[in-house]
N, C-alpha and C positions, 0 to 999 in steps of 0.2 A: 688963748682963743677969744675975740671980744665978744662974740656972740653964743649963747648957750643953747639956740635954739635954730636949726636950718629948716626950712619951709618951701618947700616948691610945689607947685600945683601941675598936675602930669595928665594930659587928656587921653592916656592911652588906655587900653582894657589890658590890665594886667591879670591874666589867669593862666593855670598850669596849662591849657590847650595852645596858647600864643605858640606859633612854632618858631616866632622871632624872638621869644623872650629873651635870650641870652646876649643877643645884641642889644635889644633895647635897654637891658640893664647895664651893660655896658656904657651905652651911650649917656644914660642918665645919670650912672655914677661917675662919667668924666665931668660931665657939666656941673655937677653937685660937688665934687671934689675939687674944682677950680673955684667955687666959691669959700669953701673953707679954707683953702690955701690964701686967698684973697684976703680973708678975715682974720687969719692967724699969724701967729709968729713960730716959725718952723725952727725945730732945733734940729742944728746940722752937725752936731758932734758925732762922727762916724764910731765911735764907742758906744753912744747911745742908742744909735740905729741900729748897730749890728748886734747890740744883744737884744733886743726887740724884736728882728728879725730871727736870730736865732731861736730865742723861745718860742716864737710863732710855729715854726720847722720842729721845734721838740715837740708842740701840742698836738698838731695836726699834720703834721707830715710834709715831704717835700713837693709834693704832686698837688698840693692845693696851693693855686697862685693867688698872691695878695699883692696889692699896692700899698706899702705901710710908710707912715709919717709919724713923727713924733712932734706934737704942738706943746707952746708953752704952758697954757691951761685951758681948762672948759668951764670953769666957776660953777659946775654942778655940784650935785651932793654925793653921786657916788663916783663920779668921775668916769664913768663907762666909756670904754671908746665909741668913738663914732664909728658905725658901720653902715655903709654905703653900697647900693647896687654895684655890680660888676667887680667887686672883691677888694675896693678902697677901703682902707680902714686909718682911723686916726687914734693914736693913743697919746695920752695927755701927761705932760709931767706931773698934774695935777694926782693922778693916779699913781704914778711911782713915787711920790713923795707921801701920800695918805696911806699907803701900804706899809704896813711895820715890817713884813719880810716878803721874802721871794714867793712863798706859797701863796699868800695874799694877792700878790700883783699876779701870779699865773691865774688864780681862780677868776678873776675877774675879767682877765685876757681872755680866758677860757669861756665865759658866759659871751663875750663879744664874739669870739671866734664860731660859736655854736650858732648865734643867730645868722652870721653870715654864709656858713654852712648849709642853713636850712632855708637860705633865702627869704628871711622873715620880714625883709624890708617890704618884697612886692607881695607877700601873704598878707602882711599888715595892711597895707594898701588896698588889696582885693578886698578885705575883711570889712572896710569902710563902706565901700560901694556908694562913692558919692559922685559917679561919673567924672568930674575933673578931682583925680585924687590926690589928697595931700598927703605927704610923703615926710616923716619926721623921724629922724633917726638919731636920739639920745636918749634910748632905754626907755624905763619907767619914768625918769624925770618928766618927758615931754608929752608921754601917752597920753594923759588926759584929755591934750587938747584934741584928741581924736575920737571923744565920747565918754572919755572914763576908763582908767586904770583898768576896772574889773573885766570890762569887754576883751582886753588883751593880755589878761592876766597868765592865760595859758601859754604865751609864747614865751613869756618870761619863766614860767615854772620849767617849761620844757629845756629852756637854754641853761637855767640854774642845774636840772638833774644831769644833763650832759656835761656841764662845767665840772662838776664833782668827779665823775667818771673819767673826764679827760685827764685832769690832773693827778688822781689816783694812778690812774694808769702809767704815766711817768713817773711815779714814785714821788708826787709830794701830798702834802697832808691835805685832804680833802676836808677837813674841819676850817679849813684856811678861808673859805668862801664864807662860813658861819659866823667866824671871828669878824671878818672885814665889815660884812652887812650889821651885823649887831652894834658896831661900833659909829658908823657913818649913818646910817637909817635904823635906829633902836625901836621905833615905832611900828616897823612893817613887820608885825608879828606873823602875818599869814606866809610873807615871803620866808621869812626865818623858819617856820615850823618846817614848811615845806622843803627845804635845805637840809636841815637836822634830818627830815626821814630818808630823803636821796642819799645821805651820807651814811646813815644805819641801813640802808638796803645794799651797801657796798661789802664786797668780801672782807675779811680782815686784812690787814698789812702787818707784815712783821715788823716794820719802820718805815718812816716817811720822811722826807726832806722839808725843813722848813723855812730855812733860810740859807743865803750864801753869801760870801765877801764880795763877789761879782756883784751881786744884787745892790748891795748896801754901796759900793763903789759908784757905780751908775746913780742910785739914790742921792748920794752926796754931790754928783754933778750936776744933777738938774734941782738940786735944794741947796744951794752953796752957803745959806745962812745958817745950817746946821753945824758948821764949823769944822775944821779938819780933824778927823779921825782917820785911823789904820783900821781896814778890815782884811786880816790876814788869817781867819780862822776857815776850817774846812766847813762843807755843807752842814747844818745843824739837823740833827735826827731826832725824831720825837719815837718813842716807841709805847705801843698800847697802854701798858700798866704807868706809863707817865703822864697820861692824861687827867 
């Protein structure tokens, strides 16, 4: 993806009381997703697209409709997927390549899905209260343009809390999100402490999935410079006493 920030000005009133909010979200999302497609290189590999789609279904169920695309990269720090109004989401090869294992990828994917499920794009826009509302959808990396990350930190924290619950519920190691953020954004100690607390509040798991050969094969597809390797191992499990 050639541009790291997508910014549109919208002169509508985005409130929870708007009776046509869903339609407005869909229309705005279609417009913005068109811009992302115009400025990005999309990965058309059916195996990559199918994997991302299946993981989304695993995390949030088949009843939540999304328009998912995989892009070449986003040039961001955390590589958080771009979540747009109306269920449009763009997952970058940068996230797949930066995640060391499937649980880390699932954690960041779940974080973006939580934002989408909560309609955070419109909630954030309403919070700015600027009349013509600037809509920026690259997670915490661009939110300072809205007046400071502190103002919108609650949205990030809520999405992180939901993400660790989502991945734990389907069997992934919830500490994976901590590991990923700690590696790519180690100075964000406030966020890391909040995620650790959210993980600590979860009920104990007998075991959890960390990685799979399927994810590593997809990772190799989008990062070919890593060289040819075979990934024929079963899902990797981590038990509490191994942490």
